[in-house]
C-alpha positions as CSV (number, residue, x, y, z in Angstrom):
1,M,-15.8,-134.3,30.9
2,I,-16.1,-133.7,27.2
3,S,-13.5,-135.4,25.1
4,K,-14.2,-133.5,21.8
5,A,-15.4,-130.2,20.6
6,G,-19.0,-130.1,19.7
7,V,-20.9,-128.4,16.8
8,F,-24.5,-127.6,17.1
9,A,-26.8,-126.1,14.5
10,L,-29.3,-124.1,16.5
11,S,-32.9,-124.3,15.2
12,F,-35.1,-121.8,16.8
13,F,-36.6,-123.6,19.8
14,V,-39.8,-121.6,20.4
15,L,-41.2,-123.7,23.2
16,V,-38.4,-122.8,25.7
17,L,-39.2,-119.1,25.1
18,L,-42.9,-118.8,25.0
19,T,-43.0,-116.5,28.0
20,L,-40.5,-114.2,26.4
21,L,-42.3,-114.1,23.1
22,S,-45.6,-113.4,24.8
23,Q,-44.0,-110.5,26.7
24,A,-42.5,-109.2,23.4
25,S,-45.8,-109.3,21.6
26,N,-47.2,-106.7,24.0
27,T,-44.4,-104.2,23.6
28,G,-45.5,-102.4,20.5
29,Q,-43.7,-99.5,18.8
30,A,-44.0,-97.3,21.8
31,G,-41.2,-99.1,23.5
32,F,-40.2,-102.5,24.9
33,E,-38.7,-104.1,27.9
34,L,-35.4,-106.0,27.3
35,P,-35.6,-109.7,28.0
36,R,-35.7,-110.3,31.7
37,P,-32.6,-111.6,33.4
38,N,-33.0,-115.3,34.2
39,G,-31.0,-115.4,37.5
40,C,-32.1,-115.0,41.1
41,H,-30.4,-111.6,41.8
42,P,-31.7,-108.1,41.0
43,V,-29.1,-106.2,39.0
44,G,-27.3,-103.0,39.8
45,T,-25.0,-100.9,37.5
46,R,-22.6,-98.1,37.7
47,T,-20.0,-96.5,35.4
48,V,-16.4,-95.5,36.2
49,V,-13.6,-93.8,34.4
50,L,-10.2,-95.6,34.7
51,T,-7.1,-93.6,33.8
52,D,-3.9,-95.2,32.7
53,P,-1.2,-92.4,33.1
54,H,1.5,-94.5,31.6
55,R,-0.4,-94.7,28.3
56,N,-2.2,-91.4,28.6
57,R,-5.5,-93.3,28.2
58,D,-8.9,-93.0,29.8
59,L,-11.3,-95.9,29.7
60,L,-15.1,-95.7,30.3
61,V,-16.1,-98.9,32.1
62,T,-19.6,-100.0,32.8
63,I,-20.1,-102.6,35.6
64,W,-23.2,-104.7,36.2
65,H,-23.4,-106.6,39.5
66,P,-25.7,-108.8,41.6
67,A,-27.7,-106.4,43.7
68,A,-29.8,-106.2,46.8
69,E,-33.4,-105.0,46.3
70,S,-33.4,-101.3,45.7
71,R,-35.7,-98.4,44.8
72,S,-32.9,-96.4,43.1
73,A,-33.5,-95.1,39.6
74,P,-33.7,-97.6,36.7
75,A,-30.6,-97.5,34.5
76,P,-31.0,-95.9,31.1
77,Y,-30.2,-98.1,28.1
78,M,-27.5,-95.6,27.1
79,D,-26.9,-91.9,27.2
80,K,-28.3,-89.5,24.6
81,K,-25.1,-88.8,22.7
82,T,-24.3,-92.4,22.4
83,A,-27.8,-93.2,21.3
84,N,-27.7,-90.4,18.7
85,A,-24.5,-91.8,17.2
86,L,-26.0,-95.3,17.1
87,A,-29.3,-94.1,15.6
88,E,-27.3,-92.4,12.8
89,E,-25.2,-95.5,12.2
90,W,-28.1,-98.0,12.3
91,K,-30.8,-95.7,10.9
92,L,-32.9,-95.9,14.1
93,Q,-35.7,-93.5,15.3
94,P,-34.2,-90.5,17.2
95,G,-34.7,-90.9,20.9
96,F,-35.2,-94.7,20.7
97,E,-33.1,-95.1,23.9
98,R,-35.8,-93.5,26.0
99,L,-38.2,-96.3,25.0
100,V,-35.9,-99.2,25.9
101,R,-36.4,-100.4,29.4
102,T,-33.6,-102.2,31.2
103,H,-33.7,-104.3,34.4
104,A,-30.7,-102.7,36.2
105,R,-30.9,-100.0,38.9
106,L,-28.3,-97.2,39.2
107,H,-26.1,-97.3,42.3
108,A,-28.0,-100.2,43.8
109,P,-26.2,-101.9,46.8
110,I,-24.3,-105.0,46.0
111,A,-26.0,-108.3,47.0
112,E,-24.9,-110.4,50.0
113,G,-23.0,-113.6,49.3
114,G,-19.9,-112.3,47.6
115,P,-17.2,-112.2,46.5
116,F,-18.5,-112.9,43.0
117,P,-16.7,-114.2,39.9
118,V,-15.8,-111.5,37.4
119,V,-16.6,-111.6,33.6
120,L,-15.1,-109.1,31.2
121,V,-17.2,-108.1,28.2
122,E,-15.4,-106.9,25.1
123,H,-17.3,-105.0,22.4
124,G,-17.0,-105.3,18.6
125,S,-15.6,-102.6,16.3
126,G,-17.9,-99.6,15.7
127,V,-20.4,-100.4,18.4
128,V,-20.7,-99.7,22.2
129,P,-20.9,-101.8,25.3
130,A,-24.5,-101.0,25.9
131,I,-25.6,-103.2,23.0
132,Y,-24.6,-106.2,25.2
133,T,-27.0,-105.3,28.0
134,V,-29.2,-108.4,27.6
135,L,-26.1,-110.6,28.1
136,A,-24.6,-108.4,30.9
137,E,-27.8,-108.2,32.9
138,G,-28.3,-112.0,32.6
139,L,-24.8,-112.7,33.9
140,A,-25.1,-110.2,36.8
141,S,-28.5,-111.7,37.8
142,N,-26.7,-115.1,37.9
143,G,-24.1,-114.0,40.3
144,F,-21.3,-112.6,38.2
145,I,-19.8,-109.1,38.3
146,V,-19.7,-108.0,34.6
147,V,-17.1,-105.4,33.5
148,A,-17.5,-103.9,30.0
149,T,-14.8,-101.6,28.8
150,N,-15.4,-99.0,26.0
151,H,-12.2,-99.1,23.9
152,P,-11.6,-95.9,21.8
153,P,-11.0,-95.6,18.9
154,D,-12.5,-99.0,18.3
155,S,-15.9,-98.1,19.8
156,L,-18.5,-96.1,17.9
157,I,-18.3,-93.4,20.6
158,S,-17.2,-93.0,24.1
159,V,-18.9,-90.2,26.1
160,F,-17.2,-89.3,29.3
161,P,-18.9,-87.7,32.4
162,D,-17.2,-84.3,31.7
163,G,-18.8,-84.3,28.3
164,H,-15.8,-84.9,26.0
165,E,-16.2,-87.6,23.4
166,L,-14.0,-90.0,21.5
167,T,-15.3,-91.5,18.2
168,F,-14.4,-94.4,16.0
169,K,-11.3,-94.1,13.8
170,P,-10.0,-97.0,11.7
171,Y,-6.6,-98.2,12.9
172,W,-5.8,-100.0,9.7
173,P,-4.7,-98.6,6.3
174,A,-7.9,-98.2,4.3
175,Y,-6.5,-98.9,0.8
176,A,-3.9,-101.5,1.6
177,D,-4.2,-105.2,0.8
178,R,-6.1,-107.5,3.1
179,R,-3.0,-109.0,4.8
180,T,-1.5,-105.6,5.4
181,Q,-4.7,-104.5,7.0
182,G,-4.8,-107.7,9.0
183,V,-1.3,-107.2,10.4
184,A,-2.4,-103.7,11.6
185,I,-5.6,-105.0,13.1
186,G,-3.7,-107.8,14.9
187,R,-1.1,-105.3,16.2
188,F,-3.9,-103.0,17.5
189,A,-5.6,-106.0,19.2
190,G,-2.4,-106.9,21.0
191,E,-0.9,-103.5,21.8
192,V,-4.1,-101.7,22.7
193,L,-7.1,-103.9,23.3
194,V,-5.3,-106.7,25.2
195,A,-3.3,-104.1,27.0
196,D,-6.6,-102.4,28.1
197,V,-7.8,-105.8,29.4
198,R,-4.6,-106.1,31.5
199,F,-5.0,-102.5,32.8
200,V,-8.6,-103.1,33.8
201,L,-7.7,-106.3,35.6
202,D,-5.1,-104.3,37.6
203,Q,-7.6,-101.6,38.4
204,L,-10.1,-104.2,39.6
205,Q,-7.5,-105.5,42.0
206,E,-7.1,-102.0,43.3
207,M,-10.8,-101.5,43.6
208,N,-11.2,-104.8,45.4
209,S,-8.6,-103.8,47.9
210,H,-9.3,-100.1,48.5
211,D,-12.7,-99.0,47.0
212,H,-15.4,-98.6,49.6
213,F,-18.2,-100.1,47.4
214,W,-16.2,-102.9,45.8
215,H,-14.0,-103.9,48.7
216,G,-13.8,-107.7,48.9
217,Q,-16.7,-108.2,46.5
218,L,-14.7,-109.3,43.4
219,D,-13.4,-112.9,43.3
220,L,-10.4,-112.3,41.2
221,S,-9.3,-115.9,41.4
222,K,-12.3,-116.6,39.1
223,I,-12.2,-114.4,36.0
224,G,-13.8,-115.1,32.6
225,I,-14.0,-113.1,29.4
226,V,-16.6,-112.8,26.7
227,G,-16.2,-110.8,23.4
228,H,-18.1,-110.3,20.2
229,S,-16.6,-109.7,16.7
230,M,-13.4,-107.8,17.3
231,G,-14.1,-108.2,21.0
232,G,-14.2,-111.9,20.4
233,T,-10.7,-111.7,18.9
234,T,-9.6,-109.7,22.0
235,A,-11.2,-112.2,24.3
236,A,-9.4,-115.1,22.7
237,L,-6.0,-113.3,22.7
238,A,-6.4,-112.1,26.3
239,L,-7.4,-115.6,27.4
240,Q,-4.3,-117.0,25.7
241,Q,-1.9,-114.3,27.1
242,E,-3.3,-113.4,30.5
243,S,-2.9,-115.9,33.3
244,R,-5.6,-114.3,35.5
245,I,-8.3,-115.2,33.0
246,L,-9.5,-118.8,33.3
247,A,-12.1,-119.3,30.6
248,G,-13.3,-117.4,27.5
249,V,-16.1,-117.0,25.0
250,N,-15.8,-115.7,21.4
251,L,-19.0,-114.6,19.8
252,D,-18.3,-114.7,16.0
253,G,-14.9,-113.0,16.2
254,S,-12.3,-113.7,13.6
255,T,-8.6,-114.0,13.2
256,Y,-7.0,-111.8,10.6
257,P,-4.3,-112.4,7.9
258,G,-0.9,-111.9,9.4
259,M,-2.0,-112.5,12.9
260,N,-0.1,-115.0,15.0
261,G,2.3,-115.7,12.1
262,D,-0.7,-117.0,10.1
263,V,-0.8,-120.1,12.3
264,R,-4.3,-121.6,12.5
265,P,-5.9,-122.4,14.8
266,I,-4.6,-120.1,17.5
267,P,-4.3,-122.1,20.7
268,V,-5.6,-120.6,23.9
269,H,-5.0,-123.6,26.2
270,K,-8.0,-123.0,28.4
271,P,-11.7,-123.7,28.4
272,F,-13.2,-121.9,25.4
273,L,-16.6,-121.5,23.8
274,F,-16.8,-120.3,20.2
275,M,-20.3,-119.3,18.9
276,A,-20.6,-118.5,15.2
277,T,-23.0,-117.9,12.4
278,E,-23.4,-120.5,9.6
279,E,-21.7,-118.2,7.2
280,H,-18.7,-117.9,9.5
281,A,-18.5,-121.7,10.1
282,S,-19.0,-122.6,6.4
283,D,-15.5,-121.3,5.6
284,E,-13.3,-124.2,6.5
285,S,-10.3,-121.9,7.2
286,R,-12.4,-119.9,9.7
287,A,-14.5,-122.5,11.3
288,R,-11.8,-123.5,13.8
289,E,-9.8,-120.3,14.1
290,Y,-9.2,-120.8,17.8
291,V,-9.0,-123.8,20.0
292,G,-9.0,-124.1,23.8
293,S,-7.8,-126.9,26.0
294,E,-8.4,-130.3,24.4
295,S,-11.2,-131.5,26.6
296,N,-13.0,-128.1,27.1
297,T,-13.5,-126.5,23.7
298,Y,-17.0,-126.0,22.5
299,Y,-18.1,-124.9,19.0
300,V,-21.7,-123.8,18.5
301,V,-23.1,-122.8,15.1
302,V,-26.3,-120.8,15.3
303,T,-28.6,-121.5,12.4
304,G,-30.3,-118.4,11.0
305,A,-28.1,-115.9,13.0
306,D,-26.3,-112.9,11.5
307,H,-23.2,-111.4,12.9
308,M,-25.1,-109.0,15.2
309,S,-27.6,-111.6,16.5
310,F,-25.3,-112.2,19.5
311,T,-26.0,-108.6,20.7
312,D,-29.1,-106.5,21.3
313,A,-28.8,-105.0,17.8
314,D,-31.5,-107.0,16.0
315,L,-33.9,-106.6,18.9
316,V,-33.5,-102.8,18.8
317,S,-33.5,-102.5,15.0
318,S,-36.6,-104.6,14.6
319,R,-38.5,-102.3,16.9
320,F,-37.0,-98.8,16.1
321,T,-35.9,-98.9,12.5
322,R,-36.4,-95.4,11.0
323,D,-37.7,-96.3,7.6
324,L,-39.8,-99.5,8.1
325,K,-42.6,-100.6,10.3
326,P,-41.6,-102.7,13.4
327,D,-41.1,-106.3,12.3
328,D,-42.6,-108.7,14.9
329,S,-41.2,-111.9,13.2
330,A,-37.7,-110.3,13.1
331,F,-38.1,-109.3,16.7
332,E,-39.1,-112.8,17.8
333,R,-36.1,-114.4,15.9
334,A,-33.8,-111.9,17.5
335,L,-35.3,-112.5,21.0
336,I,-34.8,-116.3,20.7
337,T,-31.2,-116.0,19.4
338,S,-30.0,-113.4,21.9
339,T,-31.6,-115.2,24.9
340,Y,-30.3,-118.6,23.8
341,T,-26.8,-117.1,23.4
342,R,-27.1,-115.7,26.8
343,S,-28.1,-119.1,28.3
344,L,-25.2,-120.9,26.8
345,V,-22.7,-118.3,27.8
346,E,-24.1,-118.4,31.4
347,E,-23.8,-122.2,31.5
348,F,-20.3,-122.2,30.2
349,L,-19.0,-119.6,32.6
350,A,-20.9,-121.2,35.5
351,K,-19.2,-124.5,34.7
352,Y,-15.7,-123.1,34.6
353,L,-15.9,-120.3,37.2
354,K,-18.4,-121.8,39.7
355,A,-18.0,-125.5,39.2
356,G,-21.6,-125.5,37.9
357,V,-23.4,-127.8,35.5
358,A,-23.8,-126.9,31.8
359,S,-26.6,-129.2,31.0
360,D,-27.7,-127.7,27.7
361,L,-24.2,-127.0,26.4
362,D,-23.0,-130.5,27.3
363,L,-26.1,-132.0,25.8
364,I,-25.3,-130.3,22.5
365,V,-21.9,-132.0,22.5
366,R,-23.3,-135.4,23.4
367,V,-25.9,-135.2,20.6
368,D,-23.2,-134.2,18.1
369,K,-21.0,-137.1,19.0
370,Q,-23.7,-139.7,18.5
């Protein structure tokens, strides 16, 4: 067991990813294949709409799962309307989504060997769940059922099967002082985002009991949560408040002024992994914003990363930026950071949801303590 939190400044370890970099070098501007999942299962995916009549709220939920071999259609990276919105926001080439190849299959049968632990994935503000595909496919291939909720109006866009759309709207007063904004953001996190998490967990219970496809396949005694940015804040708060969630990961998500009575750090009392950029960690007041159980808190500082490095964003932008040529060096840096992030998250969740071994993550802590 680990007696102290560990801090690790990640230098880009090229040797462990030579295969990925070789693969990336052949992708070219015409398109590229996302980093291959590193588990033993093929991956399936499907999207459902969950309706909460008590809150008059519809949630678009994408699920990735361990799959049996299938010849069903490859899953698109995202739908056209979502891609158009993201291309406008990130200044990407129109139609870029058609050139991104995923590793999941639509409506593939679920793998034998279940039930499987469940991991909730929470997106950041102004983005969409699809930009966590590298992480989600990796987790699914390693035997987790991954459930990513699109949370309007915090997401960039939510496009429903019937064609209607919900787009991002700020839920804080634009011209107020920072603390007033922080209070509004914290209230939204608790009253909307964490409430969405609870509702989705309730619906997963129903699906596990009554849905033909999911019946008996979700191990709801082993639930983890991963979030990025505002989703990281959601993940930490949900971990703290929801007894069904056993372990959580925060990817560069912050606390806000006025949140939790301005008490820092916010205790979550459970196994917890916090991954942050150097910029985030350099601010002493933000470097330890959350703390898990005493013997199971990990802090990892990723050298050279920016806030979006924990997503697919830098991979996609380096290949499909509208105004500049594709940047191979930026792509390689993004590839290494995103796949290393995925590896540590997989290890952490395997340790606390599957009684697995987190050899790289625990090595980081041992090295830091020397």
